[in-house]
N, C-alpha and C positions, 0 to 999 in steps of 0.2 A: 238779375242771375240770369248768366249765362246757359244755353242751354248744353247739354252733356252730350260727348260724342258718343255717350254706350246707356244707351236707352231701355228697360224693360216695361215689357205691354203684356197686358192680358186682355185675352179675349170669351165673346160667351159660344163663340161659332164650336160646333162639333166634329167638324170636319179632320181633329188632332186625335180624336179619341182611340184612335186604332193604330196611333205609333204604336210600334213594340217596343217595348223599355227593357232592356238587361241590366243587372243588377251585380255588380261586384262581389264576391265570397269576401268579406272582411272580416279578417283574421279576430276572433275573443282575447288574444293574447292582451291585448291593451286598454283594460276596462278601470288602472288604477285611477288615482288621483296625482296632482300638483295645483294648486291651487296658485291664482295669481289675476287678481280683480273680480269684483262681482259678475254676473253671468245674470242676466233675466230672466226669467221663467220663461222655459218653452211651449209654444205654440201647440193644440193640442192634434191639428192639422198642419201638413205643410204642403207644399205643390211638390210635383216633380217634373224637374224638367225635360226638353224632349232633347236629347242629346243629338239627334239630325240636326236640327232645325238652329242648335246651339251654336251646333260646329261651323253651320254655313251662315250664321247669323241671318236667317230668314225675320228675326223680329224678337226671338230669344220669348216665344208666346208661351205660359202656364200651360197645365195641362190640369184637366181636376183629377184631384186622386182617384185612383184604379186599384183592383184589389191585385196584390201582387201573387204572380204566379211564381212559381221555382222552377227554378230553371239550372241544367247544370252550369258550376262555378267556372270562369274563364280563366285560362292557364295564366300565375301571376306571374307577370312579367321579373325577370333575375334582379338580384339588389345587386344597382348602382347603373341600372342602365340607364340609357340616354336620358333625356328630358321632354321631349314632347309627346301623348301620345296619340295617334293616326286616329282618325274618325272614324273608322268603327272598331277600335278596341275603346272609345269612349264609354264610360259607362257612369248611368244616372244614377250617384251615390246622393242619399240628400244627408241634411244637418238640419237637422231641425232647430238644435238650441241657437245656428247661428243667422238661420234666415229670418229672423227677427229684426235684426241689427240696423240700420241704413246710418250711411255716412254723413257728417255733417259738413264734409268739404266738399260744393257742390258750383263753385267755381272759379273759372282760370286767376283769379286774384286770391282768393284764398290759398292757391299754389305758388305763388309766386315769392311769397318768403320763407315756404322749404329751399325752392331751388337757390334763392339766394343765400339760407343759412348754413346750408349742407352742402354748397359749391357742386350742384346735380349738373352735369357735362349738359350742353346744347344738344346733342344728339341723343338724348334720350325725353322723352315726350312725356309731362306729365298732363293727366286728365280727369276731372273731377267724373264722381260716380253719380250715377241717375239717381233721380227720386225715389225709385224702387226698385236700386242694382242693391245685391248683394255682394258679399267679399267670395263668397262659396260660388257664386254663379262661375257655369264656364266662360269664359273669357272669348269675346269675339274675336274675328281677323279681323284686323286695321285696316284701310285700303292704305296706301302710301304713295297713290297716284304715277303708279308704273306702268307704263305699259303693257294691254293685255292683261294686265290683272290677276297675274301667275303669281304662283307662292311668291318669286319674287319681290313680287310688287306690294305684299301683305306681310306684315306684322304682328303676331301673337304678344298684347299685351301681359304684365301679370299686374297682380291686389297686392299692395303694400301698407301697411300701418305709417301714421306717420312716426308715431312713435316709435315703430323701427328706426329709424332715423335718429332719435333721439339715446336710442341705446346702440349705436356703434353700426347697423349697417349704413353702406355705402356705394356708390355708383360709379364705374362700372362692378359687377359685384366681385370681388376676390375669389378666384380659381376654387380655394379652399371651402368658400359658403356654397357655392353651384356644387359642387363636388358632394358634399355634406347634405344638402338637400335629395340632391338628384338617389345619392345609396337610403334615405329615410324613405323617400318617394311622396315628401311633401311639398307645395306650393310655399313660397315664403310666407304670403300670409296667413298661412298658419302656425308658424312659428312667433309664440309671442313676446312682448317687449323680454323678457329677464332670457329668453332664449337668445336669442340676438346677442345678450351681455356678455352672455357664457361664448357663443363662436369668437366674437370681435373679442375679447378678453383671451383667448385660448392662445389667438394668431399673434397677440401683441407678448404673451408670455414667453411662447418661443423663440421671439424676435429677443427678447430682451436677458434671453437665457444662453442664447448662442449654439440653438441647435437647428437651426435654418428653417426651411417652408415648415409650417403645421402639415402633421398627419394626421389624418383619417382613423385609423387605425388606434395610435393613441390617444387621440380622441374620445374615440368610444372607450377605451380602457380608462377614464376617469368621470365618463357621462353617460348619461342610457337616458333615450328620449322618453317621454311618459304625456301621456294624455293631461288637460286639465281638466279637474275637477267640473261639476258641473255644465261643461264643454267639449264636449264631444266633437271632436274637427280642429281644434287647437291643440299644440307642444310645446311644452316647456324642453330644456335638458334638467335631469336632475342627476347629483353626483353619484357615483356606486362606494358603498358603504364597505367595500372590500379594501378600497383605494385610499390616501393622503388627501385629505380636502385640499382644493389648489386656491382656490376664490371663496371670498367671503364679502359683506355690504350690497348683493342683494335686494332690492324692494321690493316688502312684503308684498305690494301693493300698489298697480297703474291705475289707477280711476281713466275710465272712458275714453281708455285707449281703443274698444272696439267700436265705438263710434264717428273714429277718423279714419278713413282710409280714402286710397285712392287708385289710380290706375298709370302704370307705366312702360310706354312701349318703348321697345329697343332701338340703337343707331342701324340703318341701313345695312343690310349684310352683314349682318352682326346677332343671330337670334338668342334667347336664353340658355342658356346652360343646365339650367334647372327645371322642376315640373312645373308647367301655367296653371294648371288644373287640379285642383283637390285631392287627396290619395289617403287610402290607409296606410301606415310602415308595416311591416311584414314582421313575423316575430323574427327572423334568421336578421335580419337589418339591425335590429338593437340587441343581439347577444352577445356577449362580451367575448372578445376578438384574442385573438390567441398573435401574440404578441413576437414579431422576430426577435432576433436578437439586437441588433441595429435600435429597432423600435424598444423595448427593454431598455436600455441604454439612454435613450433619449425619454424615455418615462420616466425613470431615477433622477437623471439629470435637471427637472423639470418638479420634484419636489424635494431636492437638495438647495439648502443654501438660505435662501434670504423668505421662505415661509410663507406662509398664504399670502394671499394679496386679498388688496380693500378694492374691487371695482368703482367703488365710487370715485375715488381718484383717480384707479389706472386708465382710466377708457377718454381721456384727453385726447384733444384733435391730435398734438404733438406726438402721441404715441401712436393713432391710428395712422399717422400720413409713417412714421417710423417702422410701421409692421407694413406697410403699402396696402391696408385696406383704405386707406383715402388717400385720394390723390390731390388736396387741396391746401394751400396756403396753412398752416397750423396756425396761426391767426386770424382767420379767417372760419365763419361759421364753428361746429362744438355739438360734443357731446352733453350733457346733462352734468356729467362731471368736470366739462372743461367751463360751463357757463352757467352752471344752475338752473334752475327748472327750463327742460326744454317750450320751443314756441306753442301756443294752442293756436294751431292752425285753424281759419275756419270761424273764430270768434270774434267779436270785436275788440278792436284794439289799435293801439296807437301807430301810424307809420310812417316812414318818411318820404315826403316827396310826393311820386302819382301814388302814394301806396303799398311802395315794392321796398323792404327794411334793402338798404344797400350794406356792401362791404366795406365800403367808409364809416359809416356809423356803426357797424358792429367795430370795425376797430379800433376808433377810436373810444369807445365803451371801456372796451378790455383794457388799452391801453392807460386811463384813467383808475379805473380798478387796480391793474398792477401798480402805478403810481402810491397810490392807496397804500396798500398790500408793503408795498416797500418804505413807506414814510414808517408805518409800523411797528415796521421790523427792527430798523433802525433806531426808534424811540426805546425798543425791546433790549436791542444790545447796549447801547447806554445804560439801561437801567438795571442790566447784568453788571455791566463790570463798573457801574457806582455799586454797587451790593458786596462784587467782591472786590473792593478795594477797604469797603467798611470792613469786611469778615479780617480780611488778610491782614487791616490796620488792630482791628482787636486781637488778631493773635499774638501780634507782634508786641503788646502792649501786654498781655496775660503773660508772655516770655520775660518779657523786663523785669515785671512786676515778681514773678515765681525767681526769676536769676537774683535780684534786691534781695529775695527776703531769705533764699537759700547766704547769701552774704551778710545780712543781718544776723543771721540763723548762727553762721560761722564767727563770727566777728563774738558774739556772748559767750560763745563754746569757748573760742580763744582768751576770752576776760576770766572764763570762770575757770579754767583752768590755771592760769596766770594767779588771781587770787588762792585760790588752793595751794600753789604751790611757796607763795610766801606767807602763808601762814605754816606750813609746814615748817617750813625754815626757823619762821622765828620760835615755834615750841622748841623745836631741837636745838636753838641758842638760851633760850631759857636754862634747858636742863644745864 
């Protein structure tokens, strides 16, 4: 196992006991539930990370639980504000349900298949999590080797779940996705897999129904952000009951997704346009938006015509490419909808060559699957044609028999009428 670029260590030293902790005023608005997978029981105690130490990445030392002293809440940033919190604005929020989970993706080899399958551009760095790293911990500033060690020579990574790729997330993040995360004030790893399916599905729907680029107000008109039950800190999107439904086919449960996360650093001079630290949405961010005339027309158009969309088949790689969510060739990589179940990264599996799944192997398997599907379809067409021919033949035979019957019946009537007329003539002659 290779060593991780991001380590978490603990210390028994008391030198950090006097660090000052500032706590965000968390809104009580998000107390609802939205189930998505099993959540392990929360620990009875949890560590509070020193914000200043994490921001400068001085080792990420843990601090023993301390008595929380109530302090005036810091001003809440306005909705839709930028993306990166400054070090002095960082708060030591805690997520006791999230903290027990550790990633099974511990080596670079375990991430190579993800890069190949989802066509992650080379400019993005994929980094395994350390043995003690949690998804909710403040990310470190990763040195890029630039001169002077300034901001230009550093990059702040984000944590993402492997199942987010399977659900439709692609790199670089689509502007609509970045704007949505920034609006709600949550980091990418706070969004559960079904939340990613809804975001990607909405962008694809806007493309194919000809309404232009996806609109965040229109999206919020149809969906609201809600926390997962028993999983505070994680969120997904729930359809509003006051508007027509757009999607169906969301999995009722996605197993083990909380244990497969990694870190992604952006290309040089291209920082993330979404939050990198975990946060809590405001009540204003989740309110039902007031739409403009044009936005209302877009909303009406999205609900007209083809009806509810099944995301099981809608989120194919070709559709993601068409909607500019993905820049990969449609024949490579893919979501669960386009290639079945997602890669179980980090677990023992057969790979090609030196342990990295190649695009050629994926392409060959997909072509073989399509050949089988085509042969099956052609056989079905031949069968239907035979059935149609048999039905037509039966219909013609029945029509012929009916005409024959009517002819015979007509002949019998004529003979009967002729016989009756002859008898009548003979009676008149006898008289």
